[in-house]
Jmol script that loads the backbone (N, CA, C; Angstrom):
load data "model"
ATOM      1  N   UNK A   1      68.291   4.757 118.761  1.00  0.00           N
ATOM      2  CA  UNK A   1      69.371   3.573 118.228  1.00  0.00           C
ATOM      3  C   UNK A   1      68.440   2.377 119.299  1.00  0.00           C
ATOM      4  N   UNK A   2      68.472   2.718 120.967  1.00  0.00           N
ATOM      5  CA  UNK A   2      68.416   1.799 121.670  1.00  0.00           C
ATOM      6  C   UNK A   2      67.020   1.251 121.491  1.00  0.00           C
ATOM      7  N   UNK A   3      66.254   1.916 121.178  1.00  0.00           N
ATOM      8  CA  UNK A   3      64.477   1.897 121.144  1.00  0.00           C
ATOM      9  C   UNK A   3      64.397   0.696 120.224  1.00  0.00           C
ATOM     10  N   UNK A   4      65.590   0.665 119.195  1.00  0.00           N
ATOM     11  CA  UNK A   4      65.195  -0.061 117.732  1.00  0.00           C
ATOM     12  C   UNK A   4      65.683  -1.388 118.182  1.00  0.00           C
ATOM     13  N   UNK A   5      66.821  -1.364 118.959  1.00  0.00           N
ATOM     14  CA  UNK A   5      66.959  -2.691 119.413  1.00  0.00           C
ATOM     15  C   UNK A   5      66.785  -3.184 120.404  1.00  0.00           C
ATOM     16  N   UNK A   6      65.633  -2.455 121.295  1.00  0.00           N
ATOM     17  CA  UNK A   6      64.605  -3.495 122.202  1.00  0.00           C
ATOM     18  C   UNK A   6      63.877  -3.440 121.590  1.00  0.00           C
ATOM     19  N   UNK A   7      63.121  -2.917 120.703  1.00  0.00           N
ATOM     20  CA  UNK A   7      62.092  -3.473 119.648  1.00  0.00           C
ATOM     21  C   UNK A   7      62.365  -4.900 119.104  1.00  0.00           C
ATOM     22  N   UNK A   8      63.575  -4.943 118.414  1.00  0.00           N
ATOM     23  CA  UNK A   8      64.190  -5.821 117.668  1.00  0.00           C
ATOM     24  C   UNK A   8      64.176  -7.391 118.784  1.00  0.00           C
ATOM     25  N   UNK A   9      64.830  -7.173 120.054  1.00  0.00           N
ATOM     26  CA  UNK A   9      64.742  -8.007 121.149  1.00  0.00           C
ATOM     27  C   UNK A   9      63.660  -8.492 121.685  1.00  0.00           C
ATOM     28  N   UNK A  10      62.397  -7.615 121.548  1.00  0.00           N
ATOM     29  CA  UNK A  10      61.215  -8.246 122.053  1.00  0.00           C
ATOM     30  C   UNK A  10      60.779  -8.926 120.782  1.00  0.00           C
ATOM     31  N   UNK A  11      60.573  -8.361 119.694  1.00  0.00           N
ATOM     32  CA  UNK A  11      60.176  -9.153 118.609  1.00  0.00           C
ATOM     33  C   UNK A  11      60.896 -10.655 118.389  1.00  0.00           C
ATOM     34  N   UNK A  12      61.840 -10.700 118.856  1.00  0.00           N
ATOM     35  CA  UNK A  12      62.637 -11.881 118.416  1.00  0.00           C
ATOM     36  C   UNK A  12      62.224 -12.754 119.911  1.00  0.00           C
ATOM     37  N   UNK A  13      61.970 -12.176 120.837  1.00  0.00           N
ATOM     38  CA  UNK A  13      61.578 -12.992 121.744  1.00  0.00           C
ATOM     39  C   UNK A  13      60.077 -13.507 121.790  1.00  0.00           C
ATOM     40  N   UNK A  14      59.392 -12.722 121.125  1.00  0.00           N
ATOM     41  CA  UNK A  14      58.117 -13.230 120.732  1.00  0.00           C
ATOM     42  C   UNK A  14      57.597 -13.891 119.560  1.00  0.00           C
ATOM     43  N   UNK A  15      58.624 -14.340 118.745  1.00  0.00           N
ATOM     44  CA  UNK A  15      58.689 -15.343 117.761  1.00  0.00           C
ATOM     45  C   UNK A  15      59.188 -16.467 118.391  1.00  0.00           C
ATOM     46  N   UNK A  16      60.075 -16.568 119.496  1.00  0.00           N
ATOM     47  CA  UNK A  16      60.783 -17.799 120.191  1.00  0.00           C
ATOM     48  C   UNK A  16      59.468 -18.349 120.845  1.00  0.00           C
ATOM     49  N   UNK A  17      58.583 -17.548 121.303  1.00  0.00           N
ATOM     50  CA  UNK A  17      57.718 -17.788 122.328  1.00  0.00           C
ATOM     51  C   UNK A  17      56.710 -18.656 121.298  1.00  0.00           C
ATOM     52  N   UNK A  18      56.150 -17.873 120.232  1.00  0.00           N
ATOM     53  CA  UNK A  18      55.176 -18.197 119.585  1.00  0.00           C
ATOM     54  C   UNK A  18      55.493 -20.040 118.736  1.00  0.00           C
ATOM     55  N   UNK A  19      56.749 -19.528 118.733  1.00  0.00           N
ATOM     56  CA  UNK A  19      57.214 -20.960 117.588  1.00  0.00           C
ATOM     57  C   UNK A  19      56.979 -22.147 118.802  1.00  0.00           C
ATOM     58  N   UNK A  20      57.457 -21.933 119.842  1.00  0.00           N
ATOM     59  CA  UNK A  20      57.144 -23.117 120.965  1.00  0.00           C
ATOM     60  C   UNK A  20      56.203 -23.422 121.582  1.00  0.00           C
ATOM     61  N   UNK A  21      55.296 -22.261 121.472  1.00  0.00           N
ATOM     62  CA  UNK A  21      53.301 -22.738 121.452  1.00  0.00           C
ATOM     63  C   UNK A  21      52.949 -23.690 120.076  1.00  0.00           C
ATOM     64  N   UNK A  22      53.321 -23.492 119.277  1.00  0.00           N
ATOM     65  CA  UNK A  22      53.211 -24.232 117.624  1.00  0.00           C
ATOM     66  C   UNK A  22      53.477 -25.439 117.914  1.00  0.00           C
ATOM     67  N   UNK A  23      54.586 -25.676 118.188  1.00  0.00           N
ATOM     68  CA  UNK A  23      55.482 -26.979 118.161  1.00  0.00           C
ATOM     69  C   UNK A  23      54.984 -27.750 119.597  1.00  0.00           C
ATOM     70  N   UNK A  24      54.343 -26.957 120.441  1.00  0.00           N
ATOM     71  CA  UNK A  24      53.753 -27.662 121.604  1.00  0.00           C
ATOM     72  C   UNK A  24      52.519 -27.899 121.305  1.00  0.00           C
ATOM     73  N   UNK A  25      51.612 -27.078 120.374  1.00  0.00           N
ATOM     74  CA  UNK A  25      50.081 -27.579 119.867  1.00  0.00           C
ATOM     75  C   UNK A  25      50.288 -28.872 119.008  1.00  0.00           C
ATOM     76  N   UNK A  26      51.301 -28.865 117.900  1.00  0.00           N
ATOM     77  CA  UNK A  26      51.810 -29.751 117.284  1.00  0.00           C
ATOM     78  C   UNK A  26      51.605 -31.218 117.735  1.00  0.00           C
ATOM     79  N   UNK A  27      52.812 -31.344 118.668  1.00  0.00           N
ATOM     80  CA  UNK A  27      52.810 -32.386 119.794  1.00  0.00           C
ATOM     81  C   UNK A  27      51.682 -32.911 120.822  1.00  0.00           C
ATOM     82  N   UNK A  28      50.773 -32.118 120.677  1.00  0.00           N
ATOM     83  CA  UNK A  28      49.887 -32.431 121.760  1.00  0.00           C
ATOM     84  C   UNK A  28      48.576 -33.253 120.910  1.00  0.00           C
ATOM     85  N   UNK A  29      48.484 -33.147 119.517  1.00  0.00           N
ATOM     86  CA  UNK A  29      47.972 -33.768 118.701  1.00  0.00           C
ATOM     87  C   UNK A  29      48.105 -35.198 118.461  1.00  0.00           C
ATOM     88  N   UNK A  30      49.222 -35.711 118.860  1.00  0.00           N
ATOM     89  CA  UNK A  30      49.928 -36.874 118.379  1.00  0.00           C
ATOM     90  C   UNK A  30      49.747 -37.730 119.252  1.00  0.00           C
ATOM     91  N   UNK A  31      48.896 -38.948 119.393  1.00  0.00           N
ATOM     92  CA  UNK A  31      48.481 -39.809 120.156  1.00  0.00           C
ATOM     93  C   UNK A  31      49.220 -41.459 120.065  1.00  0.00           C
ATOM     94  N   UNK A  32      49.078 -42.118 120.911  1.00  0.00           N
ATOM     95  CA  UNK A  32      49.540 -43.441 120.222  1.00  0.00           C
ATOM     96  C   UNK A  32      48.181 -44.399 120.881  1.00  0.00           C
ATOM     97  N   UNK A  33      48.128 -45.460 120.230  1.00  0.00           N
ATOM     98  CA  UNK A  33      47.499 -46.431 120.841  1.00  0.00           C
ATOM     99  C   UNK A  33      47.832 -47.964 120.452  1.00  0.00           C
ATOM    100  N   UNK A  34      47.384 -48.886 121.153  1.00  0.00           N
ATOM    101  CA  UNK A  34      48.086 -50.234 121.223  1.00  0.00           C
ATOM    102  C   UNK A  34      46.482 -50.816 120.663  1.00  0.00           C
ATOM    103  N   UNK A  35      46.686 -51.803 119.595  1.00  0.00           N
ATOM    104  CA  UNK A  35      45.317 -52.756 118.882  1.00  0.00           C
ATOM    105  C   UNK A  35      46.383 -53.964 119.096  1.00  0.00           C
ATOM    106  N   UNK A  36      44.761 -55.107 119.855  1.00  0.00           N
ATOM    107  CA  UNK A  36      45.121 -56.432 119.110  1.00  0.00           C
ATOM    108  C   UNK A  36      44.882 -56.868 118.014  1.00  0.00           C
ATOM    109  N   UNK A  37      45.446 -57.398 117.573  1.00  0.00           N
ATOM    110  CA  UNK A  37      45.931 -57.867 116.030  1.00  0.00           C
ATOM    111  C   UNK A  37      45.833 -59.261 115.955  1.00  0.00           C
ATOM    112  N   UNK A  38      45.595 -59.961 114.994  1.00  0.00           N
ATOM    113  CA  UNK A  38      45.379 -61.415 114.558  1.00  0.00           C
ATOM    114  C   UNK A  38      46.584 -61.885 113.765  1.00  0.00           C
ATOM    115  N   UNK A  39      47.997 -61.162 113.693  1.00  0.00           N
ATOM    116  CA  UNK A  39      49.092 -61.229 113.019  1.00  0.00           C
ATOM    117  C   UNK A  39      49.475 -62.609 113.596  1.00  0.00           C
ATOM    118  N   UNK A  40      50.349 -63.516 112.716  1.00  0.00           N
ATOM    119  CA  UNK A  40      50.588 -64.815 113.011  1.00  0.00           C
ATOM    120  C   UNK A  40      52.107 -64.681 112.697  1.00  0.00           C
ATOM    121  N   UNK A  41      52.517 -63.994 111.734  1.00  0.00           N
ATOM    122  CA  UNK A  41      54.095 -64.209 111.309  1.00  0.00           C
ATOM    123  C   UNK A  41      54.947 -62.866 111.020  1.00  0.00           C
ATOM    124  N   UNK A  42      55.741 -62.722 110.337  1.00  0.00           N
ATOM    125  CA  UNK A  42      56.703 -61.675 109.698  1.00  0.00           C
ATOM    126  C   UNK A  42      55.992 -61.301 108.656  1.00  0.00           C
ATOM    127  N   UNK A  43      55.323 -61.919 107.869  1.00  0.00           N
ATOM    128  CA  UNK A  43      54.497 -61.405 106.678  1.00  0.00           C
ATOM    129  C   UNK A  43      53.292 -60.812 107.084  1.00  0.00           C
ATOM    130  N   UNK A  44      52.841 -61.282 108.311  1.00  0.00           N
ATOM    131  CA  UNK A  44      51.740 -60.133 108.957  1.00  0.00           C
ATOM    132  C   UNK A  44      52.298 -58.394 109.440  1.00  0.00           C
ATOM    133  N   UNK A  45      53.052 -58.996 109.988  1.00  0.00           N
ATOM    134  CA  UNK A  45      53.909 -58.047 110.872  1.00  0.00           C
ATOM    135  C   UNK A  45      54.334 -56.605 109.617  1.00  0.00           C
ATOM    136  N   UNK A  46      54.678 -57.293 108.381  1.00  0.00           N
ATOM    137  CA  UNK A  46      55.033 -56.426 107.455  1.00  0.00           C
ATOM    138  C   UNK A  46      53.803 -55.886 106.676  1.00  0.00           C
ATOM    139  N   UNK A  47      52.713 -56.690 106.588  1.00  0.00           N
ATOM    140  CA  UNK A  47      51.775 -56.307 106.008  1.00  0.00           C
ATOM    141  C   UNK A  47      51.013 -54.904 106.650  1.00  0.00           C
ATOM    142  N   UNK A  48      50.754 -55.400 107.961  1.00  0.00           N
ATOM    143  CA  UNK A  48      50.216 -54.371 108.580  1.00  0.00           C
ATOM    144  C   UNK A  48      51.045 -53.149 108.904  1.00  0.00           C
ATOM    145  N   UNK A  49      52.187 -53.146 109.345  1.00  0.00           N
ATOM    146  CA  UNK A  49      53.245 -52.081 109.104  1.00  0.00           C
ATOM    147  C   UNK A  49      52.944 -51.256 108.225  1.00  0.00           C
ATOM    148  N   UNK A  50      53.291 -52.001 107.101  1.00  0.00           N
ATOM    149  CA  UNK A  50      53.320 -51.157 105.260  1.00  0.00           C
ATOM    150  C   UNK A  50      52.164 -50.497 105.003  1.00  0.00           C
ATOM    151  N   UNK A  51      50.791 -51.613 105.540  1.00  0.00           N
ATOM    152  CA  UNK A  51      49.514 -50.625 105.222  1.00  0.00           C
ATOM    153  C   UNK A  51      49.236 -49.547 105.742  1.00  0.00           C
ATOM    154  N   UNK A  52      49.714 -49.514 107.345  1.00  0.00           N
ATOM    155  CA  UNK A  52      49.172 -48.290 108.045  1.00  0.00           C
ATOM    156  C   UNK A  52      50.232 -47.094 107.969  1.00  0.00           C
ATOM    157  N   UNK A  53      50.983 -47.709 106.849  1.00  0.00           N
ATOM    158  CA  UNK A  53      52.044 -46.189 106.739  1.00  0.00           C
ATOM    159  C   UNK A  53      51.595 -45.731 105.510  1.00  0.00           C
ATOM    160  N   UNK A  54      50.750 -45.931 105.108  1.00  0.00           N
ATOM    161  CA  UNK A  54      49.876 -44.956 103.992  1.00  0.00           C
ATOM    162  C   UNK A  54      48.615 -44.940 104.319  1.00  0.00           C
ATOM    163  N   UNK A  55      47.855 -44.960 105.610  1.00  0.00           N
ATOM    164  CA  UNK A  55      46.906 -44.427 106.335  1.00  0.00           C
ATOM    165  C   UNK A  55      47.051 -42.828 106.321  1.00  0.00           C
ATOM    166  N   UNK A  56      46.277 -42.089 106.080  1.00  0.00           N
ATOM    167  CA  UNK A  56      46.245 -40.404 106.722  1.00  0.00           C
ATOM    168  C   UNK A  56      46.185 -40.466 107.585  1.00  0.00           C
ATOM    169  N   UNK A  57      47.317 -39.652 108.382  1.00  0.00           N
ATOM    170  CA  UNK A  57      47.705 -38.947 110.246  1.00  0.00           C
ATOM    171  C   UNK A  57      48.257 -40.147 110.914  1.00  0.00           C
ATOM    172  N   UNK A  58      48.536 -41.107 110.290  1.00  0.00           N
ATOM    173  CA  UNK A  58      49.417 -42.327 110.861  1.00  0.00           C
ATOM    174  C   UNK A  58      50.861 -42.109 110.471  1.00  0.00           C
ATOM    175  N   UNK A  59      51.699 -42.006 111.952  1.00  0.00           N
ATOM    176  CA  UNK A  59      52.977 -41.365 111.863  1.00  0.00           C
ATOM    177  C   UNK A  59      53.759 -42.567 112.165  1.00  0.00           C
ATOM    178  N   UNK A  60      53.557 -43.791 112.740  1.00  0.00           N
ATOM    179  CA  UNK A  60      54.156 -44.948 112.664  1.00  0.00           C
ATOM    180  C   UNK A  60      53.252 -46.107 113.270  1.00  0.00           C
ATOM    181  N   UNK A  61      53.507 -47.294 112.882  1.00  0.00           N
ATOM    182  CA  UNK A  61      52.908 -48.643 113.551  1.00  0.00           C
ATOM    183  C   UNK A  61      54.034 -49.550 113.589  1.00  0.00           C
ATOM    184  N   UNK A  62      54.260 -50.309 114.598  1.00  0.00           N
ATOM    185  CA  UNK A  62      54.950 -51.305 114.854  1.00  0.00           C
ATOM    186  C   UNK A  62      54.329 -52.753 115.458  1.00  0.00           C
ATOM    187  N   UNK A  63      54.552 -53.608 114.927  1.00  0.00           N
ATOM    188  CA  UNK A  63      53.867 -54.955 115.576  1.00  0.00           C
ATOM    189  C   UNK A  63      54.676 -55.871 116.194  1.00  0.00           C
ATOM    190  N   UNK A  64      54.197 -56.289 117.396  1.00  0.00           N
ATOM    191  CA  UNK A  64      54.695 -57.149 118.100  1.00  0.00           C
ATOM    192  C   UNK A  64      54.323 -58.203 118.092  1.00  0.00           C
ATOM    193  N   UNK A  65      54.854 -59.230 117.236  1.00  0.00           N
ATOM    194  CA  UNK A  65      54.295 -60.671 117.521  1.00  0.00           C
ATOM    195  C   UNK A  65      54.049 -61.394 118.465  1.00  0.00           C
ATOM    196  N   UNK A  66      54.865 -61.414 119.907  1.00  0.00           N
ATOM    197  CA  UNK A  66      54.635 -61.962 121.050  1.00  0.00           C
ATOM    198  C   UNK A  66      53.695 -61.631 121.339  1.00  0.00           C
ATOM    199  N   UNK A  67      53.308 -60.453 121.571  1.00  0.00           N
ATOM    200  CA  UNK A  67      52.013 -59.955 122.195  1.00  0.00           C
ATOM    201  C   UNK A  67      50.771 -59.633 121.266  1.00  0.00           C
ATOM    202  N   UNK A  68      51.043 -60.151 120.012  1.00  0.00           N
ATOM    203  CA  UNK A  68      49.830 -59.916 118.919  1.00  0.00           C
ATOM    204  C   UNK A  68      49.489 -58.459 119.164  1.00  0.00           C
ATOM    205  N   UNK A  69      49.985 -57.234 118.874  1.00  0.00           N
ATOM    206  CA  UNK A  69      49.490 -55.942 119.237  1.00  0.00           C
ATOM    207  C   UNK A  69      50.544 -55.180 118.193  1.00  0.00           C
ATOM    208  N   UNK A  70      49.899 -54.524 117.837  1.00  0.00           N
ATOM    209  CA  UNK A  70      49.999 -52.974 117.107  1.00  0.00           C
ATOM    210  C   UNK A  70      50.472 -51.732 117.758  1.00  0.00           C
ATOM    211  N   UNK A  71      51.327 -51.445 117.913  1.00  0.00           N
ATOM    212  CA  UNK A  71      51.344 -49.611 118.738  1.00  0.00           C
ATOM    213  C   UNK A  71      51.465 -48.737 117.480  1.00  0.00           C
ATOM    214  N   UNK A  72      50.253 -48.069 117.549  1.00  0.00           N
ATOM    215  CA  UNK A  72      50.122 -46.606 116.370  1.00  0.00           C
ATOM    216  C   UNK A  72      50.323 -45.248 116.701  1.00  0.00           C
ATOM    217  N   UNK A  73      51.033 -44.695 116.218  1.00  0.00           N
ATOM    218  CA  UNK A  73      51.487 -43.429 116.646  1.00  0.00           C
ATOM    219  C   UNK A  73      50.697 -42.524 115.667  1.00  0.00           C
ATOM    220  N   UNK A  74      49.723 -41.621 115.908  1.00  0.00           N
ATOM    221  CA  UNK A  74      49.121 -41.110 114.799  1.00  0.00           C
ATOM    222  C   UNK A  74      48.699 -39.748 115.237  1.00  0.00           C
ATOM    223  N   UNK A  75      47.998 -38.840 114.102  1.00  0.00           N
ATOM    224  CA  UNK A  75      47.950 -37.385 114.610  1.00  0.00           C
ATOM    225  C   UNK A  75      46.279 -37.573 114.765  1.00  0.00           C
ATOM    226  N   UNK A  76      45.843 -37.159 115.858  1.00  0.00           N
ATOM    227  CA  UNK A  76      44.281 -37.106 116.050  1.00  0.00           C
ATOM    228  C   UNK A  76      43.361 -36.312 115.261  1.00  0.00           C
ATOM    229  N   UNK A  77      44.182 -35.433 114.890  1.00  0.00           N
ATOM    230  CA  UNK A  77      43.074 -34.495 113.758  1.00  0.00           C
ATOM    231  C   UNK A  77      43.018 -35.019 112.538  1.00  0.00           C
ATOM    232  N   UNK A  78      43.632 -35.760 112.039  1.00  0.00           N
ATOM    233  CA  UNK A  78      43.726 -36.486 110.965  1.00  0.00           C
ATOM    234  C   UNK A  78      43.018 -37.911 110.791  1.00  0.00           C
ATOM    235  N   UNK A  79      43.263 -38.927 111.991  1.00  0.00           N
ATOM    236  CA  UNK A  79      42.353 -40.220 111.731  1.00  0.00           C
ATOM    237  C   UNK A  79      41.864 -40.312 113.287  1.00  0.00           C
ATOM    238  N   UNK A  80      41.390 -41.535 113.653  1.00  0.00           N
ATOM    239  CA  UNK A  80      40.834 -41.915 114.872  1.00  0.00           C
ATOM    240  C   UNK A  80      40.986 -43.373 115.020  1.00  0.00           C
ATOM    241  N   UNK A  81      41.198 -44.021 116.333  1.00  0.00           N
ATOM    242  CA  UNK A  81      41.286 -45.374 116.319  1.00  0.00           C
ATOM    243  C   UNK A  81      40.699 -46.385 115.566  1.00  0.00           C
ATOM    244  N   UNK A  82      39.238 -45.721 115.316  1.00  0.00           N
ATOM    245  CA  UNK A  82      37.918 -46.848 114.830  1.00  0.00           C
ATOM    246  C   UNK A  82      38.721 -46.703 113.175  1.00  0.00           C
ATOM    247  N   UNK A  83      39.020 -45.830 112.756  1.00  0.00           N
ATOM    248  CA  UNK A  83      39.716 -45.656 111.311  1.00  0.00           C
ATOM    249  C   UNK A  83      40.804 -46.409 111.137  1.00  0.00           C
ATOM    250  N   UNK A  84      41.647 -46.450 112.122  1.00  0.00           N
ATOM    251  CA  UNK A  84      42.527 -47.380 112.249  1.00  0.00           C
ATOM    252  C   UNK A  84      42.639 -48.802 112.190  1.00  0.00           C
ATOM    253  N   UNK A  85      41.634 -48.834 113.087  1.00  0.00           N
ATOM    254  CA  UNK A  85      41.194 -50.538 113.094  1.00  0.00           C
ATOM    255  C   UNK A  85      40.542 -50.910 111.985  1.00  0.00           C
ATOM    256  N   UNK A  86      39.483 -50.285 111.088  1.00  0.00           N
ATOM    257  CA  UNK A  86      38.908 -50.630 109.944  1.00  0.00           C
ATOM    258  C   UNK A  86      40.131 -50.765 108.832  1.00  0.00           C
ATOM    259  N   UNK A  87      41.101 -49.958 108.976  1.00  0.00           N
ATOM    260  CA  UNK A  87      42.121 -50.227 107.882  1.00  0.00           C
ATOM    261  C   UNK A  87      43.065 -51.391 108.283  1.00  0.00           C
ATOM    262  N   UNK A  88      43.124 -51.962 109.239  1.00  0.00           N
ATOM    263  CA  UNK A  88      43.888 -52.964 109.446  1.00  0.00           C
ATOM    264  C   UNK A  88      43.091 -54.253 109.026  1.00  0.00           C
ATOM    265  N   UNK A  89      41.553 -54.218 109.642  1.00  0.00           N
ATOM    266  CA  UNK A  89      40.739 -55.083 109.073  1.00  0.00           C
ATOM    267  C   UNK A  89      40.213 -55.553 107.242  1.00  0.00           C
ATOM    268  N   UNK A  90      40.762 -54.260 106.652  1.00  0.00           N
ATOM    269  CA  UNK A  90      40.854 -54.136 105.509  1.00  0.00           C
ATOM    270  C   UNK A  90      41.799 -55.137 104.528  1.00  0.00           C
ATOM    271  N   UNK A  91      43.357 -55.153 105.729  1.00  0.00           N
ATOM    272  CA  UNK A  91      44.109 -55.885 105.428  1.00  0.00           C
ATOM    273  C   UNK A  91      44.236 -57.452 105.438  1.00  0.00           C
ATOM    274  N   UNK A  92      43.039 -57.753 106.290  1.00  0.00           N
ATOM    275  CA  UNK A  92      42.677 -58.715 106.382  1.00  0.00           C
ATOM    276  C   UNK A  92      42.855 -59.493 108.121  1.00  0.00           C
ATOM    277  N   UNK A  93      43.165 -58.571 108.529  1.00  0.00           N
ATOM    278  CA  UNK A  93      43.630 -59.007 110.011  1.00  0.00           C
ATOM    279  C   UNK A  93      42.746 -58.337 111.265  1.00  0.00           C
ATOM    280  N   UNK A  94      42.206 -59.367 112.018  1.00  0.00           N
ATOM    281  CA  UNK A  94      41.372 -58.909 112.914  1.00  0.00           C
ATOM    282  C   UNK A  94      41.990 -57.297 113.690  1.00  0.00           C
ATOM    283  N   UNK A  95      41.270 -56.655 114.415  1.00  0.00           N
ATOM    284  CA  UNK A  95      41.735 -55.401 115.054  1.00  0.00           C
ATOM    285  C   UNK A  95      40.795 -55.129 116.479  1.00  0.00           C
ATOM    286  N   UNK A  96      41.061 -55.494 117.724  1.00  0.00           N
ATOM    287  CA  UNK A  96      40.451 -55.615 118.504  1.00  0.00           C
ATOM    288  C   UNK A  96      39.318 -56.304 118.202  1.00  0.00           C
ATOM    289  N   UNK A  97      38.056 -55.629 118.609  1.00  0.00           N
ATOM    290  CA  UNK A  97      36.638 -56.068 118.336  1.00  0.00           C
ATOM    291  C   UNK A  97      36.491 -56.210 116.923  1.00  0.00           C
ATOM    292  N   UNK A  98      36.891 -55.554 115.774  1.00  0.00           N
ATOM    293  CA  UNK A  98      36.873 -55.227 114.480  1.00  0.00           C
ATOM    294  C   UNK A  98      37.480 -56.860 113.799  1.00  0.00           C
ATOM    295  N   UNK A  99      36.407 -57.344 112.952  1.00  0.00           N
ATOM    296  CA  UNK A  99      36.436 -58.598 112.388  1.00  0.00           C
ATOM    297  C   UNK A  99      37.509 -58.287 111.243  1.00  0.00           C
ATOM    298  N   UNK A 100      38.498 -59.035 110.704  1.00  0.00           N
ATOM    299  CA  UNK A 100      38.824 -59.170 109.579  1.00  0.00           C
ATOM    300  C   UNK A 100      37.973 -58.765 108.242  1.00  0.00           C
ATOM    301  N   UNK A 101      38.025 -58.167 107.513  1.00  0.00           N
ATOM    302  CA  UNK A 101      37.528 -58.147 106.563  1.00  0.00           C
ATOM    303  C   UNK A 101      37.746 -59.378 105.621  1.00  0.00           C
ATOM    304  N   UNK A 102      36.729 -60.296 105.173  1.00  0.00           N
ATOM    305  CA  UNK A 102      36.446 -61.495 104.882  1.00  0.00           C
ATOM    306  C   UNK A 102      37.052 -61.896 103.322  1.00  0.00           C
ATOM    307  N   UNK A 103      37.054 -60.817 102.487  1.00  0.00           N
ATOM    308  CA  UNK A 103      37.564 -61.092 101.068  1.00  0.00           C
ATOM    309  C   UNK A 103      39.219 -60.557 101.419  1.00  0.00           C
ATOM    310  N   UNK A 104      39.302 -59.859 102.335  1.00  0.00           N
ATOM    311  CA  UNK A 104      40.868 -60.044 102.240  1.00  0.00           C
ATOM    312  C   UNK A 104      41.700 -61.054 103.181  1.00  0.00           C
ATOM    313  N   UNK A 105      40.788 -61.166 104.283  1.00  0.00           N
ATOM    314  CA  UNK A 105      41.206 -62.358 105.143  1.00  0.00           C
ATOM    315  C   UNK A 105      41.503 -63.667 103.997  1.00  0.00           C
ATOM    316  N   UNK A 106      40.224 -64.016 103.324  1.00  0.00           N
ATOM    317  CA  UNK A 106      40.706 -65.211 102.274  1.00  0.00           C
ATOM    318  C   UNK A 106      41.758 -65.149 101.300  1.00  0.00           C
ATOM    319  N   UNK A 107      42.392 -64.139 100.851  1.00  0.00           N
ATOM    320  CA  UNK A 107      43.374 -63.698 100.250  1.00  0.00           C
ATOM    321  C   UNK A 107      44.746 -63.999 100.882  1.00  0.00           C
ATOM    322  N   UNK A 108      44.954 -64.134 102.110  1.00  0.00           N
ATOM    323  CA  UNK A 108      45.972 -64.253 103.147  1.00  0.00           C
ATOM    324  C   UNK A 108      46.903 -65.774 102.728  1.00  0.00           C
ATOM    325  N   UNK A 109      48.100 -65.421 102.683  1.00  0.00           N
ATOM    326  CA  UNK A 109      48.922 -66.981 103.065  1.00  0.00           C
ATOM    327  C   UNK A 109      47.914 -67.658 103.963  1.00  0.00           C
ATOM    328  N   UNK A 110      48.508 -69.007 103.729  1.00  0.00           N
ATOM    329  CA  UNK A 110      48.305 -69.895 104.911  1.00  0.00           C
ATOM    330  C   UNK A 110      48.829 -69.585 106.282  1.00  0.00           C
ATOM    331  N   UNK A 111      49.920 -69.488 105.979  1.00  0.00           N
ATOM    332  CA  UNK A 111      51.092 -68.833 107.030  1.00  0.00           C
ATOM    333  C   UNK A 111      50.156 -67.695 108.086  1.00  0.00           C
ATOM    334  N   UNK A 112      49.445 -66.796 107.567  1.00  0.00           N
ATOM    335  CA  UNK A 112      49.012 -65.829 108.137  1.00  0.00           C
ATOM    336  C   UNK A 112      47.722 -66.078 108.730  1.00  0.00           C
ATOM    337  N   UNK A 113      47.093 -67.011 108.522  1.00  0.00           N
ATOM    338  CA  UNK A 113      45.918 -67.144 108.683  1.00  0.00           C
ATOM    339  C   UNK A 113      45.435 -67.804 110.037  1.00  0.00           C
ATOM    340  N   UNK A 114      44.590 -67.731 111.166  1.00  0.00           N
ATOM    341  CA  UNK A 114      44.500 -67.973 112.749  1.00  0.00           C
ATOM    342  C   UNK A 114      44.465 -69.420 112.279  1.00  0.00           C
ATOM    343  N   UNK A 115      45.273 -69.698 113.673  1.00  0.00           N
ATOM    344  CA  UNK A 115      45.344 -71.312 113.691  1.00  0.00           C
ATOM    345  C   UNK A 115      44.162 -72.405 114.343  1.00  0.00           C
ATOM    346  N   UNK A 116      43.047 -71.100 114.700  1.00  0.00           N
ATOM    347  CA  UNK A 116      41.742 -71.906 115.252  1.00  0.00           C
ATOM    348  C   UNK A 116      41.075 -71.896 113.846  1.00  0.00           C
ATOM    349  N   UNK A 117      41.522 -71.319 112.847  1.00  0.00           N
ATOM    350  CA  UNK A 117      40.270 -71.462 111.613  1.00  0.00           C
ATOM    351  C   UNK A 117      40.424 -72.745 110.653  1.00  0.00           C
ATOM    352  N   UNK A 118      39.123 -73.208 110.662  1.00  0.00           N
ATOM    353  CA  UNK A 118      38.861 -74.528 110.075  1.00  0.00           C
ATOM    354  C   UNK A 118      39.569 -74.562 108.866  1.00  0.00           C
ATOM    355  N   UNK A 119      39.292 -73.502 107.777  1.00  0.00           N
ATOM    356  CA  UNK A 119      40.131 -73.877 106.266  1.00  0.00           C
ATOM    357  C   UNK A 119      41.325 -73.918 106.432  1.00  0.00           C
ATOM    358  N   UNK A 120      41.948 -72.957 107.669  1.00  0.00           N
ATOM    359  CA  UNK A 120      43.077 -72.951 107.451  1.00  0.00           C
ATOM    360  C   UNK A 120      44.041 -74.591 107.860  1.00  0.00           C
ATOM    361  N   UNK A 121      43.135 -75.529 108.690  1.00  0.00           N
ATOM    362  CA  UNK A 121      43.817 -76.586 109.360  1.00  0.00           C
ATOM    363  C   UNK A 121      43.839 -77.539 108.409  1.00  0.00           C
ATOM    364  N   UNK A 122      42.721 -77.421 107.467  1.00  0.00           N
ATOM    365  CA  UNK A 122      42.250 -78.462 106.139  1.00  0.00           C
ATOM    366  C   UNK A 122      43.760 -78.058 105.380  1.00  0.00           C
ATOM    367  N   UNK A 123      44.099 -77.318 105.278  1.00  0.00           N
ATOM    368  CA  UNK A 123      45.142 -77.008 104.216  1.00  0.00           C
ATOM    369  C   UNK A 123      46.612 -77.442 104.889  1.00  0.00           C
ATOM    370  N   UNK A 124      46.551 -77.743 105.967  1.00  0.00           N
ATOM    371  CA  UNK A 124      48.152 -78.237 106.618  1.00  0.00           C
ATOM    372  C   UNK A 124      48.032 -79.987 106.545  1.00  0.00           C
TER     373      UNK A 124
END
end "model"
wireframe off; spacefill off
backbone 0.3
color backbone group
């Protein structure tokens, strides 16, 4: 009977250690990146955050309008910073050095366009 108890205790201890190792492995694949974006207003913030929520591997995205950055938490095995920047571009916004997709940018409301955009200034 003692052998059975020792074996059960050993098995339980191994399961706890393995669960911890698997959890640590999952956590180490989660990364965070800050990307400069051309967000101008609350609509931009909502568009970027909602758009990134549907990107594979993105866990969260939060736009700071004051600093014009988006902080993205993502799984590095499912996406890359370049894919995230491209996704932001397809939403009509600049993302670091990746320029906004022209077609998507042209569909943005006037308040979401960059203040130095000549076409935006004509509308005001």
